[in-house]
PARO-219852 format. One line per field, with one value per residue (C-alpha): residue in one letter; residue number from 1; x, y, z. Coordinates in steps of 0.001 Angstrom, whole numbers, plus 500000, padded with zeros to 6 digits. Layout:
N
rest c(A|...)
nr c(NUM|...)
u c(X|...)
v c(Y|...)
w c(Z|...)
This chain:
599
rest c(M|P|S|I|Q|L|L|P|D|L|L|I|N|Q|I|A|A|G|E|V|I|E|R|P|A|S|A|L|K|E|L|L|E|N|S|L|D|A|G|A|T|E|I|A|V|Q|L|E|S|G|G|I|K|R|L|V|V|R|D|N|G|C|G|I|A|E|A|Q|L|P|L|A|L|M|R|H|A|T|S|K|I|A|S|L|E|D|L|Q|R|V|A|S|M|G|F|R|G|E|A|L|A|S|M|A|A|V|A|Q|V|A|L|T|S|R|T|A|D|A|G|H|A|W|K|V|E|A|I|D|G|T|Q|S|E|A|A|P|A|A|H|A|P|G|T|T|F|E|M|R|E|L|Y|F|N|T|P|A|R|R|K|F|L|K|S|E|S|T|E|Y|A|W|C|E|E|T|F|K|R|I|A|L|S|R|P|D|V|A|F|S|L|Q|H|N|G|K|S|I|W|Q|L|P|A|H|D|L|A|Q|R|I|T|A|I|L|G|T|T|F|G|Q|Y|A|V|N|V|E|R|E|I|G|T|L|H|L|Y|G|I|A|A|L|P|A|Y|S|R|S|T|R|D|E|Q|Y|F|F|V|N|G|R|F|V|R|D|K|V|L|M|H|A|V|R|Q|A|Y|Q|D|I|L|H|H|Q|R|H|P|A|F|V|L|F|L|D|M|P|P|E|Q|V|D|V|N|V|H|P|A|K|S|E|V|R|F|R|E|S|Q|G|I|H|Q|F|V|F|H|G|V|Q|D|A|L|S|A|T|M|S|D|K|E|G|T|P|V|A|T|Q|R|E|S|A|A|T|F|T|P|I|Q|Q|Q|P|M|R|F|G|A|A|E|Q|Q|A|T|Y|R|V|W|E|S|Q|S|Q|S|L|G|T|R|I|E|D|R|V|S|D|S|S|E|F|H|R|V|S|Q|S|S|I|P|D|P|Q|S|S|Q|E|H|P|L|G|Y|A|L|G|Q|L|S|G|I|Y|I|L|A|Q|N|Q|Q|G|L|I|V|V|D|M|H|A|A|H|E|R|I|V|Y|E|R|L|K|A|A|F|D|A|Q|Q|M|P|S|Q|P|L|L|I|P|V|T|F|G|A|E|P|L|A|I|A|T|V|E|E|E|Q|D|A|L|N|R|L|G|F|D|I|A|P|I|S|T|H|T|L|A|V|R|A|M|P|A|M|L|K|Q|S|H|A|E|A|A|A|R|E|V|L|H|E|L|R|E|F|G|A|S|R|A|L|T|E|R|R|N|E|L|L|A|T|L|A|C|H|S|A|V|R|A|N|Q|Q|L|S|L|P|E|M|N|A|I|L|R|E|M|E|Q|T|E|R|A|D|Q|C|N|H|G|R|P|T|W|F|Q|V|T|L|A|E|L|D|A|M|F|M|R|G|Q)
nr c(1|2|3|4|5|6|7|8|9|10|11|12|13|14|15|16|17|18|19|20|21|22|23|24|25|26|27|28|29|30|31|32|33|34|35|36|37|38|39|40|41|42|43|44|45|46|47|48|49|50|51|52|53|54|55|56|57|58|59|60|61|62|63|64|65|66|67|68|69|70|71|72|73|74|75|76|77|78|79|80|81|82|83|84|85|86|87|88|89|90|91|92|93|94|95|96|97|98|99|100|101|102|103|104|105|106|107|108|109|110|111|112|113|114|115|116|117|118|119|120|121|122|123|124|125|126|127|128|129|130|131|132|133|134|135|136|137|138|139|140|141|142|143|144|145|146|147|148|149|150|151|152|153|154|155|156|157|158|159|160|161|162|163|164|165|166|167|168|169|170|171|172|173|174|175|176|177|178|179|180|181|182|183|184|185|186|187|188|189|190|191|192|193|194|195|196|197|198|199|200|201|202|203|204|205|206|207|208|209|210|211|212|213|214|215|216|217|218|219|220|221|222|223|224|225|226|227|228|229|230|231|232|233|234|235|236|237|238|239|240|241|242|243|244|245|246|247|248|249|250|251|252|253|254|255|256|257|258|259|260|261|262|263|264|265|266|267|268|269|270|271|272|273|274|275|276|277|278|279|280|281|282|283|284|285|286|287|288|289|290|291|292|293|294|295|296|297|298|299|300|301|302|303|304|305|306|307|308|309|310|311|312|313|314|315|316|317|318|319|320|321|322|323|324|325|326|327|328|329|330|331|332|333|334|335|336|337|338|339|340|341|342|343|344|345|346|347|348|349|350|351|352|353|354|355|356|357|358|359|360|361|362|363|364|365|366|367|368|369|370|371|372|373|374|375|376|377|378|379|380|381|382|383|384|385|386|387|388|389|390|391|392|393|394|395|396|397|398|399|400|401|402|403|404|405|406|407|408|409|410|411|412|413|414|415|416|417|418|419|420|421|422|423|424|425|426|427|428|429|430|431|432|433|434|435|436|437|438|439|440|441|442|443|444|445|446|447|448|449|450|451|452|453|454|455|456|457|458|459|460|461|462|463|464|465|466|467|468|469|470|471|472|473|474|475|476|477|478|479|480|481|482|483|484|485|486|487|488|489|490|491|492|493|494|495|496|497|498|499|500|501|502|503|504|505|506|507|508|509|510|511|512|513|514|515|516|517|518|519|520|521|522|523|524|525|526|527|528|529|530|531|532|533|534|535|536|537|538|539|540|541|542|543|544|545|546|547|548|549|550|551|552|553|554|555|556|557|558|559|560|561|562|563|564|565|566|567|568|569|570|571|572|573|574|575|576|577|578|579|580|581|582|583|584|585|586|587|588|589|590|591|592|593|594|595|596|597|598|599)
u c(689348|685833|685773|684172|680818|677851|674897|671485|669101|666636|669311|670493|666981|666517|669732|668555|665227|667056|667844|664946|662056|662875|659221|655717|656003|659055|657072|654171|656463|657855|654409|652927|655860|655376|651720|652670|655278|652512|650496|647766|645159|643493|645354|643766|645660|644395|646270|645744|647661|649717|650649|652413|649617|648400|649210|647380|647916|645527|645804|644329|647695|648886|649188|651717|651409|651156|654587|656289|654400|656848|659778|658199|659092|662635|665679|667049|664231|662807|661242|662589|666242|668278|671718|674184|672987|669452|670751|672467|669204|666521|663098|660938|660283|661587|664492|666587|664431|664928|661752|659265|661874|662804|659148|658706|661711|660432|656635|653777|652926|650408|650589|647530|647584|645763|646650|643994|644005|643928|640753|641406|644025|646851|648103|651369|652127|655337|655876|659361|660751|659183|657079|653989|653013|650852|647131|644040|642249|639444|640661|639950|642738|645546|647501|646980|649910|649119|651707|650912|652848|655941|659103|657115|660036|662723|661477|664609|663974|660291|661183|662568|659192|657393|653821|650855|650158|653758|653960|650600|651732|654761|652574|650212|653115|654415|650933|650707|654117|653213|649770|651341|653730|650921|647774|646493|646067|643202|644290|642447|643627|641901|643217|641608|638533|638125|638381|641053|641765|639727|641615|640103|642321|642940|645231|648299|646797|643700|645750|648029|645034|643357|646412|647919|644743|643159|645228|648399|646883|645742|649249|651150|652565|653193|656797|657625|661070|662330|665764|666765|666031|665455|661910|661023|657383|655071|653882|655819|654175|654718|656431|653034|652501|655922|656134|657892|659083|659978|656880|655444|658445|658069|660586|660282|662941|661487|658447|660477|660300|663826|665616|668621|670925|671590|667898|666962|669794|668729|665191|666369|668607|665633|663777|666706|665924|662190|661821|663043|665625|663584|660776|660701|659182|656468|656529|655672|658192|658959|662199|662099|665405|667060|667471|671095|671936|670880|671938|669064|671035|672634|670767|668386|665569|666052|665307|668771|670116|673297|673359|675975|676034|674995|676065|674052|671008|671359|671368|668487|666264|667362|666510|663260|661923|663367|661827|658409|658478|659807|657265|654267|655479|654129|650779|650275|651568|651169|654748|657748|660515|663004|660627|660068|663797|664387|661678|663407|666360|666352|669890|672264|675933|677286|680631|680682|683486|682486|683138|685903|685676|689284|689703|692989|691430|688462|690680|692844|689766|688436|691693|691540|688049|688638|691484|689968|686222|684721|681444|678136|676156|676694|673307|673053|670032|669540|666516|666001|664363|662538|662495|661192|664654|667203|667095|669349|670839|672816|676590|676630|674706|677297|680253|683592|685004|688527|687836|686124|688891|687324|684520|686130|682743|681999|678602|675422|674530|671276|669509|669452|666472|665535|668367|671721|673120|675471|678074|681140|684435|688021|688711|685532|682175|680925|678058|676346|673773|671658|669782|672918|674842|672091|671565|675204|674889|671817|673326|676475|674387|672201|675254|676821|673602|672892|676401|676246|672828|671461|669025|666823|663122|660500|656856|654390|651697|649253|650179|650524|648312|648520|647162|649468|649642|649402|653135|653879|651510|653226|656672|655697|654473|657644|660343|659496|663015|664606|662122|662784|666517|665986|663910|660492|657314|654939|651855|648969|645596|643592|644163|645126|646320|649533|650214|653589|653590|657247|660202|663871|664153|666603|664001|661266|657915|656210|657872|656833|654890|657576|660330|658258|657442|661106|662213|659501|660464|664110|663159|660745|663107|666327|665324|666354|669798|670898|669065|670842|674297|675414|672664|672905|674436|671844|668998|670310|671140|667545|666236|668611|667313|663750|664802|667039|665825|664005|664537|662496|662322|662938|665546|666379|669960|670383|669151|671564|674450|673516|673907|677325|678494|677254|679053|682282|681836|680685|682985|682997|680739|682214|680232|676627|675568|675544|679098|678227|679906|678002|679843|682228|684577|684759|687782|687995|690720|688379|685621|688054|688983|685345|684716|688107|689144|692714|692871)
v c(370894|372444|376207|378161|379644|381270|379017|379875|381579|378687|376156|378412|378585|374834|374281|376695|374872|371756|373535|375934|373797|370310|369205|370767|371570|373728|375734|376054|377419|380088|381127|381336|383441|385771|386187|387066|389552|391152|391800|389231|388568|385701|382954|380002|376947|374410|371212|368423|365128|366278|369511|367711|368222|371597|374013|377311|379991|382941|385918|389355|391098|394337|392841|393530|396448|395779|397226|395010|391809|390486|391078|388799|385689|386800|385536|387653|390171|391115|394000|392799|393930|396393|396490|394499|396411|395126|391580|391813|392675|390843|391316|389721|386011|386018|388023|385981|386471|382875|380975|382181|382069|378522|377435|379017|377029|373602|373916|375667|378766|381595|384757|386977|390083|393319|396268|398051|401145|399251|398955|395277|392562|391535|388044|386578|382935|380972|377631|376188|379369|381502|384301|385774|389421|390750|390503|391895|389505|389400|389184|390807|392888|390474|387757|384209|382015|378745|376050|372984|369803|370299|369181|368362|369527|367739|364113|362819|365162|364273|360636|361703|362975|360580|359361|361709|360882|361567|364882|365930|365060|367318|370097|369795|369968|373079|374612|373943|375497|378704|378810|378482|381318|383800|383154|386624|385441|383227|380110|377402|374237|372034|368814|367232|369382|368383|370981|369910|372983|376108|378319|381738|384445|383665|384428|382201|379833|379202|378599|376134|374278|374199|372596|370472|369600|370472|367925|369815|373008|371330|370065|373152|376181|379670|380621|384306|385866|389240|390738|393799|393175|389430|388143|384461|383431|380568|377326|374315|371048|369518|366104|364422|365279|364045|362418|359354|361416|365037|365636|368466|370735|374138|376933|380271|382967|386335|384460|382027|378272|376988|373810|374987|372852|375649|376241|372560|371775|374617|373250|369684|370947|372665|369328|367068|366656|366138|364142|360627|360734|358361|360911|364199|367509|369266|373020|376009|378747|382123|384058|387683|389505|392245|390862|391973|389511|386458|385331|383773|383574|380227|377998|378728|376976|379526|376917|377243|380247|381367|383525|386189|385299|381643|380945|383863|382791|379251|380417|382830|380101|377505|379680|380869|377342|376013|378830|378303|374573|374977|377640|375472|371901|371420|373003|370955|367575|367728|367130|369385|367873|367990|366038|363412|362868|362814|360217|357836|357304|358416|357350|360262|359504|360916|361664|365302|364995|363716|359989|359103|355747|354635|355398|353480|350356|350656|350871|347992|345844|346766|345718|342366|341465|342882|340389|337464|337697|334318|333087|334272|331857|331435|331192|331165|329392|331262|332196|335926|337813|340823|344317|347570|349154|346342|342666|340858|337397|335540|335545|331755|331888|334106|332397|333205|336155|334991|331806|333569|335467|334740|337175|340525|342212|339620|338339|340205|340780|342645|345625|349143|351485|349600|351407|349910|346392|345799|343085|341741|340989|340409|344118|344909|346378|346940|349401|349102|351417|348588|350615|352324|349048|347089|349938|349661|345874|346069|348956|346993|343961|346095|347651|344264|342824|345903|346082|342370|342963|340223|342076|339293|340094|338681|338495|339657|337210|340114|343174|346410|349155|352884|356130|357990|361290|361312|361994|358805|356799|358170|357379|353735|353470|355006|353484|349779|348738|350754|349425|345843|346394|347546|344461|346149|345127|348103|348539|351034|349473|352697|356327|357109|353777|351765|348189|346810|343182|342417|344144|343450|340356|342166|344742|344294|343735|345756|348856|348236|351472|353721|352094|352268|355943|356787|354964|356608|360034|359502|358278|361166|363887|362702|360209|356576|357293|359630|357736|354476|355964|359150|358915|355149|355311|357769|355646|352354|354007|355190|351693|350256|352724|351531|347921|348305|347362|350201|351909|350250|347015|344217|341693|338309|337394|335266|338202|340597|338179|337730|341511|341415|338571|340367|343542|341552|340531|343879|346504|349898|348508|350924|353783|354069|355327|358899|358789|358318|355585|352330|351022|351951|349976|350732|348890|347313|349817|352700|351120|350705|354367|355449|353576|354577|350966|350636|354259)
w c(083950|083987|084120|086958|086029|087688|088438|086988|089424|089235|090225|093058|094415|094081|096039|098730|098889|100070|103329|103714|102392|103575|103600|103542|107247|106503|103958|106379|109094|106765|105558|109051|110220|107243|108211|111785|110549|108456|111613|110908|113610|111745|109871|108066|106798|104252|103420|100919|101060|103997|102229|099383|096880|098142|100948|101413|104055|104165|106519|107153|107513|105952|102467|099700|097295|093551|092784|095369|094674|092016|094417|097018|094988|094209|096048|098914|098637|102030|103927|107293|107166|105128|106781|108876|111911|111257|110925|114307|116068|114112|115683|112963|112395|108829|107458|105004|101911|100755|101587|098958|096178|097216|097109|093686|092432|093507|093387|091635|093643|093527|095642|096005|098158|098848|101026|103059|100808|097487|095413|094656|095045|092736|091939|090632|089819|089373|087646|087054|088564|085843|087291|085673|085491|088302|087443|089187|091546|094099|097694|101038|102608|103454|101660|100406|099412|097623|096941|094818|094019|096163|094350|091220|089050|091099|091199|092943|095833|096001|096649|100018|101189|103505|103367|103458|107093|108121|106310|107716|111245|110851|109464|112426|114885|113150|113280|117034|117694|115865|117489|120943|120187|119465|121526|120554|116934|115731|113828|111901|110152|107573|106068|103012|103591|107242|109993|112504|114624|115345|117778|118540|120002|123691|126539|126933|129507|127393|124244|126034|127444|124035|122419|125202|127099|130419|132367|131525|132881|136086|136864|135772|137553|136268|135602|135879|136262|135128|135603|133631|129963|130410|130883|131331|131528|130687|132233|133530|134504|137917|138172|138468|134782|133617|130201|128827|125829|125109|122980|125102|125394|123766|124223|122438|122253|121268|119981|117867|118579|119142|120157|122109|124258|126748|127421|127541|129933|132214|132406|133029|135824|137434|137519|138405|142120|141707|138504|137828|135073|132903|132742|130863|131958|129966|129543|127371|128123|126587|126890|125785|125500|123434|119887|119726|122527|120527|117049|115098|111836|112674|110204|107316|109192|112038|114739|116301|118156|119885|122982|123569|127284|127292|130889|132201|130193|131526|135133|134559|133095|135645|138632|137069|136572|139826|141887|140297|141016|144554|145504|144667|145095|148613|147730|144579|145741|149495|150611|150052|147955|150810|153041|150344|150032|153772|154317|151894|154234|157850|158765|159393|160107|163366|161792|160662|158156|154713|154338|151913|150215|149703|146000|145829|147306|144950|141888|143106|143663|140232|138591|140400|139272|135801|135301|137178|136397|135601|134172|135572|137583|141301|142936|146707|148138|151399|153386|153493|156343|154889|156394|154916|155116|155115|154048|156509|156435|159083|158765|158496|155204|153510|151830|153424|151417|152167|150195|147291|145546|142152|142998|143901|144424|147093|148133|148968|152601|152016|150516|151987|151472|148326|146541|147497|147605|150518|149924|151707|150001|151158|151665|153616|152567|149004|148394|144980|143422|142007|139375|138052|137948|136241|133765|132663|132329|130097|128095|127232|126245|123977|122317|121641|120205|118089|116640|115796|114175|116390|118604|120016|119888|122246|121062|123701|124719|124938|122815|124746|123301|123984|122616|120244|118396|114568|114349|116290|114074|110991|112400|112930|109345|107919|110132|110248|109209|112003|114557|113479|113760|117332|118110|118136|116354|116620|114482|114294|115116|114707|113807|117420|118850|118573|119639|120741|119574|120241|121876|122630|124811|127099|128115|130671|129035|131745|130307|126710|126293|127778|125700|122517|123052|123587|120434|118330|119641|118660|115178|114726|115896|114250|111559|111407|109969|112788|115526|114656|114044|115778|118437|118830|122294|123621|122291|123694|127022|127305|126586|129181|131738|131130|131730|134781|138246|139960|143278|146034|144042|146542|145412|146819|147710|144566|142473|144159|143701|140038|139562|141266|139021|135895|136966|137158|133530|132131|130656|132390|135114|137644|136052|134979|131562|132897|134264|137937|140045|140466|143531|146317|148523|152247|153628|157058|157923|157122|159187|162096|161826|161821|165062|166525|167004|168194|169386)
């Protein structure tokens, strides 16, 4: 049996680099945060080959003294914390003392720095983890860190890096996140000698507009809420600026960009009554709070946090965003949200008690059609009289429900408010949420086809083109196998344009762009492996939502009956993909009671 032994320092650092320095963008994040911690007001970034070949960050911060310069590249050496008490209330961006040592273990690095009171700068280099002596150098007050040939000495790891365009896209996204977090600092970015970003010091609104565009600013409202030591501020876009993906969602806790489920859920809840669930809000929000109330030492990448009082934080953020949207909704979009909702359906029941939809009868009916459901296909050729609120059909054109026991969901009578299908069965009235029901049908079909690796793809007669960010372009280039498995054929036709040439046959071609954007976002954020395994259900559910019939979409009687027949053949058709019911049964006995018949 092998004996236990201490690992060499170089190997320890190379292992740590696997978590801390996943790709050039990870190194860039650490370096930019170090510059901010050093008090820099100007930061310049230079990249070559997406940061794989060369990555340079130069700042005008406080610099590092000659005596401390060699320590900067050593593992667990830091000026940010010195005790457990410091760790429990971290106020700086960096604090673990791992990043620079990890870079020195897997790349060729050079660190040049000068303090304001020094006569000249000093420089140290590291290759294969071996550090040179500090040597005099020419440099203005501040620090320059240069990293070349990432993972040059660990070839197996380098194979996992993506193409130059993909790695550059991630670096640019990281640059934008850091630049948004500190509008008071000037930033610049060059790639392969070309100037990409020049961002002078601005106020927050100007920096957001510079990075996300003027349209975002025009459709955004200020968010401001302060209670005790908690302060929420920033900008949230109105529903008119909603997005098909989550690509413009930035949340910062004490200046640190984070992806936190508590915060994201709070924001989604604030939008839930005013934003269609297929769309995603855009926002740049900042939460400042005492550092001891949030744990940033959850993961080496420091992009995850834990709150001491997560429920309180959730409510604070929810109300802050909700109040900002509610206060300006009528001014920005003309009609208050409540009025918009009320105008969709003007019928108000006289009965004051909440209506109860016979749960026992519903479950009994469900068990009947679950055991007796037959093949899809009955088409009813009836003439439909259209109305803006309700499609009606004479009683004589509806099959007798008493003679149609094989169809427990009955036959469609009409459509209410463009949202619900009304049907008659043996027990009485069936009310179906047509979008929710159809969403479940498509979702189950997609799951079956995907698991059987037989996702049918439909070529588009005319490819659908749309503008895309560099990160989306790079994702298409890198994830062709995953896209093909999902039934998509997407290709870049320029540096900023993608074309959807084929998509899953089960999806509506009119939603090609929205579906493509959602798939690319999932692949970009989680990688093909996670997106197609542990996040498979979420991804397919989103695609199903894009394909399901929409509210206010007028359906003919045969179309409504086709949905009822498909529901009878679909597993879990009594709930939509989000857990809400898709249909209710109102029995004749309940209707009699409502109208006091027999009393």
